[in-house]
Structure formats: structure tokens, C-alpha cells
C-alpha positions in Angstrom: 69.2 -11.4 -138.9 70.6 -11.8 -142.1 72.8 -9.5 -143.3 73.1 -7.9 -146.7 76.4 -8.1 -147.3 79.4 -10.3 -145.7 82.9 -10.6 -146.5 85.8 -12.4 -145.9 86.5 -10.6 -142.9 83.9 -12.5 -140.8 86.3 -15.5 -140.8 88.5 -13.1 -138.8 89.2 -13.1 -135.0 90.1 -9.3 -134.5 87.5 -7.3 -133.3 88.3 -4.3 -135.7 88.0 -6.6 -138.7 84.8 -8.0 -137.6 83.2 -4.9 -137.3 84.0 -4.3 -141.5 82.8 -8.0 -141.9 79.3 -7.1 -143.7 80.4 -3.8 -146.1 79.5 -3.9 -149.3 83.5 -3.7 -149.4 85.0 -7.2 -150.2 87.6 -6.5 -147.8 90.4 -9.1 -147.3 93.2 -9.4 -144.4 96.7 -8.9 -144.5 97.4 -12.2 -146.6 99.0 -13.8 -149.4 95.6 -14.4 -150.8 95.3 -10.9 -151.0 98.7 -10.1 -152.5 98.2 -12.7 -155.1 94.8 -11.4 -156.3 96.9 -8.2 -156.8 99.1 -9.4 -158.5 97.6 -11.4 -160.7 95.1 -9.0 -162.0 97.4 -6.3 -161.9 95.3 -3.7 -159.9 96.6 -2.0 -156.8 96.0 -2.4 -153.0 93.8 0.1 -151.1 95.0 -0.8 -147.4 93.5 0.7 -144.3 94.6 0.6 -141.1 92.3 1.1 -137.7 91.2 -0.3 -134.5 88.5 -1.2 -133.1 88.0 1.3 -130.8 89.1 4.1 -132.9 86.1 7.0 -133.2 87.2 8.4 -136.8 87.6 4.7 -137.8 84.0 4.0 -137.0 83.0 7.4 -139.1 84.7 6.5 -142.2 83.1 3.2 -141.9 79.4 5.0 -141.5 80.3 7.5 -144.4 82.4 5.4 -146.5 82.9 1.5 -146.1 78.9 1.3 -146.0 78.4 3.0 -148.9 77.3 0.7 -151.5 78.9 2.9 -154.4 81.9 3.7 -152.5 82.0 -0.6 -152.2 81.6 -0.9 -156.1 84.0 1.6 -156.9 86.5 -0.1 -154.6 85.8 -3.8 -155.6 85.9 -3.2 -159.4 89.3 -1.2 -159.5 91.0 -2.0 -156.5 92.0 -5.3 -153.7 91.2 -4.3 -150.2 93.0 -4.8 -147.6 91.6 -4.1 -143.7 94.4 -4.3 -140.8 93.9 -4.3 -137.2 97.0 -2.2 -136.7 96.8 -3.7 -132.7 97.5 -7.1 -134.2 100.1 -5.7 -136.8 102.0 -3.0 -135.4 105.2 -3.8 -137.6 102.4 -3.4 -140.8 101.3 -0.3 -139.4 104.8 1.2 -138.4 105.9 0.8 -142.6 102.5 2.6 -143.8 102.8 5.2 -140.7 105.9 5.7 -141.9 105.4 6.8 -145.5 102.1 8.8 -144.4 104.2 11.3 -142.2 107.1 11.8 -144.2 104.8 12.1 -147.3 102.1 14.3 -145.7 103.6 15.8 -142.5 100.9 14.1 -140.1 99.6 10.5 -139.5 96.8 9.1 -137.5 93.8 6.2 -137.5 92.2 5.7 -139.8 95.2 5.3 -142.2 94.2 4.5 -146.0 97.2 3.9 -148.4 97.3 2.8 -151.7 99.8 0.3 -152.7 101.6 -1.2 -155.6 100.6 -5.0 -156.0 104.0 -5.3 -154.5 103.1 -3.7 -151.9 104.7 -0.4 -152.1 103.0 2.7 -151.0 102.4 5.5 -153.6 99.9 7.4 -152.2 98.1 7.8 -148.7 96.6 9.7 -145.8 94.2 9.7 -142.9 90.5 10.0 -142.7 88.6 11.0 -146.1 85.7 12.6 -145.9 82.7 11.6 -148.2 82.4 15.0 -149.8 84.8 17.5 -150.8 85.5 19.7 -148.4 88.3 23.1 -147.7 89.3 22.6 -151.2 90.0 18.4 -150.6 88.2 16.0 -152.9 85.6 13.4 -151.5 86.6 9.7 -150.9 84.8 8.5 -153.9 86.5 11.8 -156.1 89.8 10.0 -154.9 89.5 6.7 -155.8 88.4 7.5 -159.3 91.3 9.6 -159.6 93.6 7.1 -158.2 91.7 4.4 -160.8 92.2 6.9 -163.5 96.0 7.5 -162.9 96.5 3.7 -162.6 95.0 2.7 -165.8 97.1 5.5 -167.4 100.3 5.9 -165.6 101.3 3.0 -164.6 104.7 2.6 -165.0 105.7 6.0 -163.5 103.5 5.1 -160.6 105.2 1.7 -160.1 108.8 3.7 -160.9 107.8 6.5 -158.3 106.8 3.7 -155.5 110.1 1.8 -156.2 111.9 5.1 -155.5 109.9 5.7 -152.1 110.6 2.5 -150.7 114.4 3.2 -151.4 113.8 6.5 -149.6 112.1 4.5 -146.6 114.7 2.1 -146.4 117.0 5.0 -145.7 114.9 6.7 -143.4 114.6 3.3 -141.3 118.1 2.1 -141.4 120.3 2.9 -138.8 123.8 2.5 -137.8 125.9 2.9 -134.3 127.6 6.4 -134.7 131.0 5.0 -132.8 131.6 6.2 -129.2 128.5 8.9 -129.2 128.7 10.4 -125.6 126.0 9.5 -123.2 126.4 11.3 -120.4 124.0 13.0 -117.4 123.7 16.2 -119.7 121.6 14.1 -122.1 119.6 13.8 -119.4 119.3 17.2 -118.3 118.7 18.8 -121.4 115.9 16.2 -122.3 114.6 17.3 -118.7 115.1 21.0 -119.4 113.4 20.6 -122.6 110.4 18.2 -121.6 110.1 21.3 -118.6 110.1 24.0 -121.0 106.9 22.6 -122.5 105.3 22.4 -119.3 101.5 23.5 -118.7 101.8 25.5 -115.1 98.3 26.1 -115.3 96.8 22.6 -116.7 99.2 20.1 -115.8 101.0 18.3 -119.0 103.9 18.5 -121.2 102.5 20.4 -124.5 99.2 21.7 -125.9 96.3 20.3 -127.2 95.2 17.5 -128.1 96.6 16.4 -125.0 98.1 12.8 -124.3 99.2 11.1 -120.8 102.0 10.1 -122.2 103.2 8.7 -119.1 106.8 8.0 -120.0 107.4 12.1 -119.8 106.6 12.1 -116.2 108.3 9.5 -115.6 111.4 10.8 -116.8 110.8 14.3 -115.3 110.6 12.7 -111.9 113.7 10.5 -112.2 115.4 13.7 -113.3 114.4 15.4 -110.4 115.5 12.5 -108.9 119.1 12.7 -110.3 119.5 16.6 -110.0 117.5 17.7 -107.0 115.1 19.4 -108.8 112.2 20.3 -106.5 110.5 22.4 -109.0 110.1 19.6 -111.6 108.6 17.2 -108.8 105.8 19.7 -108.6 105.4 19.6 -112.5 104.7 15.8 -112.5 102.5 16.1 -109.2 100.4 18.9 -110.6 100.1 16.9 -114.0 98.9 14.1 -112.1 96.3 15.8 -110.2 95.1 17.7 -113.3 94.8 14.4 -115.0 93.1 12.9 -112.1 90.6 15.6 -112.2 89.8 15.9 -115.6 87.4 14.3 -117.9 90.1 12.0 -119.3 89.5 10.3 -116.1 86.4 8.3 -115.9 85.4 9.4 -112.7 83.0 7.0 -111.8 84.4 3.8 -113.4 87.9 4.5 -113.1 90.3 4.4 -116.0 91.8 6.7 -117.8 90.7 7.4 -121.6 93.2 8.0 -124.3 93.8 11.6 -124.7 91.9 14.8 -124.2 90.9 17.5 -127.0 91.6 20.2 -125.1 94.7 21.3 -123.0 92.7 21.4 -119.9 91.8 17.5 -120.0 88.6 18.1 -120.2 86.6 16.6 -123.0 88.2 13.1 -124.1 88.4 10.9 -127.0 86.5 8.3 -124.5 87.8 5.0 -125.8 90.2 3.3 -122.8 93.5 1.5 -123.7 95.0 -1.2 -121.7 98.5 0.4 -122.3 97.8 3.7 -121.3 96.2 2.5 -118.3 99.2 0.3 -117.3 101.8 3.1 -117.9 99.5 5.7 -115.4 99.7 3.2 -112.7 103.6 3.1 -112.9 103.3 7.2 -112.8 100.5 7.0 -110.0 102.6 4.8 -108.0 105.6 7.0 -108.8 103.8 10.2 -107.7 102.7 8.3 -104.5 106.4 7.4 -103.4 107.9 10.6 -104.2 104.8 12.9 -102.4 103.9 10.5 -100.1 100.3 11.9 -100.8 97.4 9.2 -100.4 95.4 10.8 -103.3 97.7 9.2 -106.1 97.9 5.7 -104.7 94.1 5.8 -104.6 94.1 7.1 -108.4 96.6 4.0 -109.0 94.1 1.4 -107.5 91.2 3.2 -109.3 92.9 2.1 -112.7 93.9 -1.4 -111.3 90.4 -1.9 -110.1 88.7 -1.1 -113.2 90.9 -3.3 -115.0 90.2 -6.3 -112.8 86.4 -5.3 -113.2 85.8 -4.6 -116.7 89.1 -5.7 -118.5 89.8 -9.2 -117.5 89.4 -12.5 -118.6 88.0 -15.1 -116.4 91.3 -16.6 -116.7 93.6 -13.5 -115.9 94.4 -12.5 -119.6 93.8 -8.6 -119.8 92.1 -7.2 -122.9 92.8 -4.5 -124.6 90.6 -1.5 -125.3 86.9 -0.3 -124.8 85.4 1.9 -127.7 84.4 5.4 -127.1 81.0 4.9 -128.7 77.9 3.2 -127.9 74.0 3.6 -129.7 76.2 5.6 -132.7 77.2 8.2 -130.3 80.6 9.0 -129.1 80.8 9.3 -124.7 77.1 8.9 -124.6 78.1 6.0 -122.0 80.0 8.5 -120.1 78.1 11.7 -120.3 75.6 12.9 -118.5 72.4 15.8 -118.3 71.4 17.7 -115.6 67.7 16.5 -116.1 69.3 12.7 -115.7 70.8 13.4 -112.6 68.2 15.4 -111.2 65.8 12.8 -111.5 68.3 9.8 -110.1 69.8 11.6 -107.0 67.9 13.1 -103.8 68.2 16.5 -103.7 71.0 16.7 -101.6 73.4 14.3 -103.4 72.2 16.1 -106.6 73.4 19.5 -104.9 76.5 18.2 -103.9 77.2 16.5 -107.1 76.1 19.0 -109.4 78.6 21.5 -107.8 81.3 18.9 -107.7 81.2 17.9 -111.1 80.4 21.3 -112.8 77.0 19.7 -114.3 75.1 22.7 -116.5 72.0 22.3 -118.6 74.0 23.3 -121.7 76.8 20.5 -120.9 80.0 20.5 -121.8 80.6 18.3 -124.8 78.9 17.6 -128.4 79.7 15.4 -130.8 80.2 17.0 -134.0 81.2 14.0 -135.7 77.4 12.8 -135.7 74.8 14.2 -137.9 72.6 14.5 -134.8 74.2 15.3 -131.8 72.7 14.7 -128.3 71.8 18.0 -126.5 73.0 18.8 -122.8 75.7 16.3 -122.5 78.0 16.7 -119.3 81.6 14.7 -119.4 82.3 14.5 -115.7 85.1 16.0 -114.4 86.3 17.8 -111.0 85.0 21.5 -111.3 84.7 22.4 -107.6 86.8 20.2 -105.4 85.5 19.6 -101.6 88.2 19.2 -99.3 92.2 20.4 -99.2 93.9 20.4 -102.1 91.4 18.0 -103.7 91.4 15.2 -101.4 88.0 14.3 -100.8 88.5 12.4 -98.1 88.5 15.3 -95.7 85.2 16.1 -97.6 82.2 17.5 -95.4 79.8 15.7 -97.4 81.8 13.1 -98.4 78.8 10.8 -97.9 76.9 12.6 -100.2 79.0 12.5 -102.9 80.0 9.1 -102.3 76.4 7.9 -102.8 75.7 9.8 -105.6 78.7 8.1 -107.2 77.2 4.5 -106.3 73.7 5.8 -107.9 75.4 7.1 -111.0 77.3 4.1 -111.4 74.5 1.4 -110.7 72.4 3.6 -113.4 75.1 3.8 -115.9 76.1 0.4 -115.5 72.5 -0.5 -117.0 73.4 1.7 -120.3 74.7 0.1 -123.4 78.3 -0.2 -123.1 81.0 1.1 -125.8 82.2 -2.1 -127.3 84.7 -4.4 -125.9 87.9 -5.3 -127.7 88.2 -8.5 -126.3 91.7 -9.7 -127.8 94.5 -10.4 -125.3 97.9 -9.2 -126.7 101.1 -10.2 -125.0 102.7 -6.8 -125.8 100.0 -4.5 -123.5 99.6 -8.0 -121.3 103.2 -7.5 -120.2 102.8 -3.5 -119.4 99.9 -4.4 -117.4 101.3 -7.6 -115.5 104.1 -4.8 -114.6 101.8 -2.8 -113.0 99.8 -5.4 -111.1 102.7 -6.8 -109.5 104.6 -3.4 -108.7 101.2 -2.5 -107.1 100.9 -5.3 -105.0 104.0 -4.6 -103.4 104.2 -0.8 -103.2 100.5 -0.8 -101.9 100.7 -3.8 -100.1 97.4 -5.4 -101.7 97.6 -9.0 -102.3 94.5 -9.2 -104.6 97.0 -7.6 -107.3 99.8 -9.8 -106.7 97.2 -12.8 -107.2 95.9 -10.6 -110.3 99.3 -10.3 -111.7 100.1 -14.5 -111.3 97.0 -14.9 -113.1 97.9 -12.9 -115.7 101.5 -14.7 -116.5 100.0 -17.9 -116.2 97.4 -17.4 -119.0 100.0 -15.8 -121.4 102.4 -18.4 -120.4 99.3 -21.3 -121.6 97.5 -19.4 -124.4 100.9 -17.4 -126.4 104.0 -19.1 -124.9 105.2 -22.5 -127.1 107.8 -23.7 -124.2 109.4 -26.0 -126.9 110.1 -23.8 -129.6 110.5 -20.8 -127.1 108.1 -18.6 -128.9 105.9 -15.9 -128.1 102.9 -15.2 -129.6 101.5 -11.7 -130.1 97.3 -12.0 -129.7 95.2 -14.6 -128.6 91.1 -14.3 -128.7 88.6 -16.8 -128.7 90.2 -19.8 -128.1 92.8 -19.1 -131.1 96.3 -17.7 -131.1 97.7 -16.3 -134.2 101.3 -16.6 -135.9 102.8 -13.0 -135.8 105.8 -12.8 -133.4 106.9 -9.3 -132.3 109.6 -7.4 -130.2 107.5 -5.4 -128.2 105.4 -8.6 -126.7 109.2 -10.3 -125.5 110.4 -6.6 -124.5 106.6 -5.7 -122.6 106.4 -9.4 -121.2 109.8 -9.4 -120.2 109.2 -6.2 -118.6 106.3 -7.4 -116.5 108.2 -10.8 -115.8 110.9 -8.7 -113.9 108.6 -6.8 -112.1 106.6 -9.9 -110.9 110.0 -11.6 -109.9 110.8 -7.9 -107.6 107.7 -8.5 -105.9 107.7 -11.8 -105.2 111.4 -13.1 -105.5 110.1 -16.2 -107.1 113.0 -17.9 -108.4 110.4 -19.6 -111.4 109.4 -15.8 -112.2 113.5 -15.2 -112.7 113.9 -18.2 -114.7 111.1 -17.7 -117.5 112.3 -14.4 -117.7 115.9 -15.3 -118.8 114.0 -17.6 -121.4 112.1 -14.7 -122.7 115.5 -12.4 -122.9 117.1 -15.6 -124.6 114.4 -15.7 -127.3 113.9 -12.1 -127.6 117.8 -11.8 -128.3 117.9 -14.8 -130.7 115.0 -13.5 -132.5 115.1 -9.7 -133.2 118.5 -8.5 -131.9 120.9 -7.2 -134.4 124.0 -8.6 -133.7 126.1 -6.5 -135.9 124.9 -2.7 -135.2 122.9 -3.2 -131.9 119.2 -2.7 -131.2 116.3 -4.9 -132.0 113.9 -5.4 -135.0 110.4 -4.9 -134.7 109.6 -8.1 -136.8 111.5 -11.8 -137.5 113.9 -12.3 -140.3 112.4 -13.3 -143.6 109.1 -11.9 -143.5 107.7 -12.0 -146.9 104.6 -9.7 -146.2 106.5 -6.7 -145.3 108.5 -4.7 -147.8 110.8 -3.1 -144.7 112.5 -4.5 -141.7 112.6 -1.6 -139.1 113.7 -1.1 -135.7 111.0 1.0 -133.9 112.8 4.4 -132.4 109.8 6.4 -131.3 108.1 6.7 -127.9 105.2 7.6 -128.2 101.3 7.0 -126.5 102.9 3.2 -126.5 106.6 2.6 -125.8 109.1 1.4 -128.6 110.3 -2.3 -128.2 114.0 -1.2 -128.0 113.3 1.6 -125.2 111.5 -1.4 -123.0 114.0 -4.1 -124.3 117.3 -1.7 -123.1 115.6 -1.4 -119.5 114.8 -4.5 -118.9 118.0 -6.1 -120.4 119.7 -3.7 -118.1 117.8 -4.6 -114.8 118.1 -8.4 -115.9 121.8 -8.0 -116.2 121.9 -6.3 -112.9 120.1 -9.4 -111.4 122.0 -12.5 -112.8 125.0 -10.7 -113.9 124.8 -12.0 -117.5 127.8 -10.0 -119.2 125.2 -11.0 -122.7 122.1 -9.0 -121.6 124.1 -5.8 -120.4 126.0 -5.5 -123.6 122.7 -5.9 -126.1 121.4 -3.1 -123.9 124.8 -1.2 -124.1 124.8 -1.5 -127.8 121.3 -0.3 -128.5 121.6 2.6 -126.0 124.5 3.1 -128.5 122.4 2.5 -131.6 120.2 5.4 -130.6 122.6 7.8 -128.6 122.2 10.5 -131.7 118.7 10.8 -131.0 118.7 10.7 -127.6 121.2 13.3 -127.4 119.0 15.7 -130.3 115.6 14.4 -130.2 115.2 13.5 -127.0 111.5 13.8 -127.1 111.4 10.8 -129.3 112.5 8.4 -126.7 111.2 9.1 -123.4 111.4 5.9 -122.0 114.6 5.0 -123.4 116.0 8.3 -121.4 115.0 5.6 -118.2 117.1 3.3 -119.5 119.9 5.6 -119.9 119.3 6.7 -116.3 119.4 3.1 -115.3 122.9 2.9 -117.3 124.6 5.9 -116.0 125.2 4.3 -112.4 125.8 1.5 -110.7 122.0 0.6 -109.3 121.1 0.2 -106.1 120.6 -3.5 -105.2 118.4 -4.9 -102.0 119.1 -8.6 -101.7 116.5 -9.9 -99.1 117.5 -13.4 -97.9 115.0 -15.8 -95.6 112.2 -17.8 -95.5 109.9 -16.3 -98.6 106.2 -15.8 -97.4 107.6 -15.0 -93.6 106.2 -12.0 -92.1 109.2 -10.6 -91.8 110.7 -11.2 -95.4 107.5 -9.4 -96.6 107.9 -6.6 -94.4 111.6 -6.3 -95.8 110.2 -6.7 -99.3 107.5 -3.8 -98.9 110.0 -1.8 -97.6 112.1 -2.2 -100.3 109.5 -1.0 -103.0 108.2 1.8 -100.3 111.1 4.5 -101.2 111.1 6.4 -104.1 114.6 5.0 -106.0 113.8 4.4 -109.9 117.8 3.2 -110.3 117.6 0.0 -107.9 116.5 -3.5 -108.2 115.3 -6.0 -105.7 116.5 -9.8 -105.8 116.7 -12.7 -103.5 119.9 -14.7 -102.7 118.8 -18.4 -104.6 118.1 -19.1 -107.6 119.7 -17.8 -110.8 120.9 -14.5 -109.2 124.1 -13.2 -110.0 126.8 -14.8 -107.5 127.4 -12.0 -105.2 123.8 -12.2 -103.7 123.9 -16.0 -103.2 127.1 -15.3 -100.6 124.5 -13.4 -98.1 122.6 -15.0 -96.1 120.3 -14.4 -93.7 120.9 -14.0 -90.0 117.6 -14.7 -88.3 114.1 -15.2 -90.1 115.0 -12.5 -93.0 117.7 -10.3 -93.6 118.2 -7.6 -96.2 121.2 -6.2 -97.6 121.3 -2.9 -99.6 124.6 -2.8 -101.5 125.9 -0.7 -104.6 128.7 -3.0 -106.7 130.2 -5.3 -104.0 130.0 -2.8 -100.9 126.7 -3.2 -99.0 125.9 -1.8 -95.8 125.5 -3.9 -92.7 122.7 -6.7 -92.8 119.6 -5.7 -91.3 115.9 -7.2 -90.2 114.6 -3.3 -90.0 112.4 -2.2 -92.6 112.7 1.3 -91.1 116.7 0.9 -92.0 116.0 -0.6 -95.6 114.4 2.5 -96.3 116.8 5.1 -94.9 119.5 3.5 -96.8 117.8 3.8 -100.1 116.8 7.3 -99.6 
């Protein structure tokens, strides 16, 4: 069917930009063509930033960007630019910093008005189509901005210059010499998070509730360091409540981005690769700490979902699945009581309805839709069957299992939410690490195969061996030209975990290459820390060092821990020094605002003491070698590295040789326990 409108975004690869390709708005992508037009016509820029699975982005498109009158206003008075925040997190970071500093809040869609020099002067998030609660409608706002620009252009430009100068000061960062970093920093941070713990529902903080795995992962680290059994229970309880909640897809696996309530019941239904990658790591840690198989099952549940629904045939991992289908949020995931009673046998229905708490009234209403669906039930575990929510002990497990299979098969026939099938180096690095580590912790070969295939995909599609360049996005046969710190950092982290899971020297070699490229392109030799973007980018008004671990960990945090691990594996002082300088750069923030950098606190925990080193010598692939490797990963000891005695490892490891088919050495510094071929002894020495 011929579309009434088609704009420049039809030429783009981003699924988010393509969603807007038929708006009546004359959208540009973030490029020189748009900037030149704004300068030539002396028009303000309307910059709208979002992502393809953003529910409120869809709402604003439906209400405003599909409206012909609003399109005419934007086309006449502005140069309108659409940005996919996942493709250009560096652009998003700059203008989100502006929005948060001027309005006190942020989110997506992010809508900002800029001068032709790309300096912001007004912005916000979602703007409604009509005046509400004393706020103007979006069309009224456009008219007001147009009038101000026509009448007070010079004043606006001067104000934008002042705002730009303030943003430069806000984002500038120099190391404070010899600011102390001690175990007390970790202890204070852990106590702060524990004070925010929700003892009823789990999690750290109130509604809306984001998983933020970096926080419970840190709580577990601190519990290990300080012997805090209560903290272990907090993290375990959080894992249990999330698994039972509606934020967890009870049929298909994986987790939604966040819950709108305190008890994890009603999510915003979009599923993001980066959340699920980090949650795998959390559930693996919870499994190792507790020995409870249910945490391992949840980790498998996520990985199997990714393999089934989020993996390119050649091994790349897709970015996200939308919240909406057929115009309604959550329609794909929700059930009415009548649907289930028709689908299931009476016995299956009785068990499933009780287990999931199904009611005729439902528990979810999509208030953003003008005609919301009635009786919608988000599935959550309301009445657990078995001990401590462990359904493996359920006497009705067969009925519940058959009900779930029927429900999953019926759901598969529904119209699925849109898949954002772009492949990002950063998020793939996170999920690569999750698959690699799960393969050896859980002893599942299919996860190792998935990790190996993913790395091959990334190296083929996004890595340029000749120039040692990692590009950010691949989709539909085409990669972009963007290079970002988070891509290098997250992929480095994933490759290191793949090396530790396999001890294949080729993976260590590639990790060293990646680290070198990251240091050459992004490291600040003068002050420490890493820039988010390359030097000399003419489409950015600031060069920023990301200093916030939110739903996604910052590139600086991931890079710091990865370099510390790589330094311990290889003995490379340059990796160690860069990591230490980065810790020092953010030391004041770690001390005074630990909630902002939970993942960098993982790196601090690793740095405070010499890590345990498990060196495994022998024939890689032999049964005894694999048993020792599995044992090395079977104990919760976050500050350890696992390495072989061949390839680019540190010199001391090369002196340790196998006394039979496989031998393990558990060392701290240059002091080692006696060599052993007994996996039980390896575990004992790691406790």
C-alpha cells in the first residue's frame, strides 16, 4: 500500500527511525545535511530522541508526529531530527544531561530545541497533544518557541552559549590527587543500598522498579568481603521476587525493562538485551552463593529466550522486543480468564489460574490507550506451589507444565511485538559474557557454542582487523561508522569471560587487541578515565566521560574492571595503570555518590586485594581439564581470574606445568597451593 508521506528516514537502518519514515514531519537523521540546512535557513533544530521499543515514544508519535497540522508546524519553522539513542548514546548523553539539569528529570522520548550550532535552549520528555495540568499542548509549545525565536533570537543564542558553558563545566572531570579508596568506601556504599532495600518485595528502592543488577551484584560482593549474611538474603530475596513477578515473562522467559509498581507485577513490557545479559550474571551469582537450583533455572530461562527469539541465524544478538502489539501495550503477554478457560482443560485451568492469580477483572489496564482492553492479566506467581516457590517439588507440576506449554503455543500465534533486530557491539558484549560464563558455571555446551558464534559474528561484521576499529551497529547487511567506548569496553569484558570459560589463547589475544584499541582511541592520558566518543567529532558539542551506571553500566565502569582482570591475566602494567587512574578520577564520586557508580564499585572491590588466580595446565579439551575448569567457576569468588599456562598470560603462570592430564594451581600473588588434579580441592581453596 502506498504511504501518504515518506521522509528521509526511509533510507536509514535504525528500526526506530524507520518507524517514523512515514510521518508527515520532514525528519532528518543526525547528519551534516540537517545541520547545514539549520545554519543556512537560521532555523532552530527540533531534536527528538527515543528508541524502537519505547512505549511513550510510540504514544507521542501516534498523538503528535502522525498529526498533519503538527507536521506542518515543524516543517515550516524547524529542522526536525530523529535520533535512535541506542545507535547514538553519545548524542543522547549530551542532551539528556541538559534536560536533567534544567528540568530535574529525564527519560524518553527526549525532545530538545537547539540553535543551528546544536546548542540546547529548551527541552523535556513527553509533550501531550492537548493542554494538561497547566502545561501547554505540543502544538502550543511549538508556536511559543517559534515566536520566541523570531523575536528574541539573539537572546536565545546567548542563553544557549551560557548553557553550553555550564554543561562543559558539569561534564569536565579532573582527578583529585591521592583521594583514598578503601574497603570502607565499599562498606558505606553497601550500607546505603541496604538502607533502600524493600524487605517486602525485594529490590532496592521504590516504584517504578528497575532491576539494576549492578546493585544486588555489589551487595553480594560486599556480603562476601564483610561476611554479611543479611545482605546475602536481601539479594536472594530480590532475585526470587523478580522471578515471580510480572516483570519476568512466565511463559517465554526473559525480563521486561522495569515494573511500574513496587512489587514487580506490571511491567513496561519491552525486553532489552542489556537488562537480560546483566540479569544472567546476577542469577548465576545467586546460584553460586546459595546453591539453589531455582536461580540457575532463571538464568537458563533468560539464555534460552535469547537463543530462541533474539539471535540472528549467524550468531549476533538482537537489541530488543517492543512493549506494544496491535496498538496495545502488553497485549501479546496478557491473558483474560475467558481465554484461558477455553484453552485449558478444567484441571489445567484450576491449577494455572490459582498459580498465576487469574481473575475476571484482570490486573492491568493500558491507560495510555484511548480504548484499553478489559480483563487483562499479567502473569505472575501469586500462589507458589512447592517449597519456597520451587515448583520442581509441585505435586501438580505436570498440570502446570502442560498448561504453560499450551499457553506458550497459543501465544506464539498472536501478533508479536516488533523486534529491534539491530546488533550493537556493546550489548552483544554483555550477552557474550553471560553466555560464556553460564556455559562453564552450568556446564552447558550449547551456551559456549552460542558465545563462540556471537564473537565470530561481531568480528566479521563490526571489527576491522586492519585498522583495529570496532564499529557500533550492524543491521540488514550494513554497519555504521560510529565508534564508542561502551562497544570496546563491553566487548572486551565479554571476550575476557569467554577466555576464562575456555582458556583458548586466541580469545586472550583478541582481548589484548581490543584493550589496545580502546586505550588508543578513548583513554585520557592527562587525567585518566575514558571519553565516550572519539576526539574531533564535529557533530558533538561536548566530549563526555560517562559517569553513571543506570540500567546500562557506563563504559568507564566496564572498562575499569575489564582492564584490571586483563592486567592480572597478562601481567601488563599499562592495563593496570589505566584502570587505577580511572578509579582515581572517579574516587570522589565513588565516595560521595556511590549509587551513581554501582558497577565501578565492582572494579574497586576487585582492585582492593590481589585476586585469586586459578591456573589450569594440561590438555585443553580433555575430560580432567574440563572438570578443573568447571570447579574453578563453581564457587562464588568474584575477585578471581582463571587462566591457562600458554599464550599471552603473565610470566609466572607459564612456569606452572601439568603433572598429569590436567593440573590446577590456586594462587595469590606468587604464592600457590600445592598442585592438584582434584576438582573438590580447587573448590575448597577458593572458599
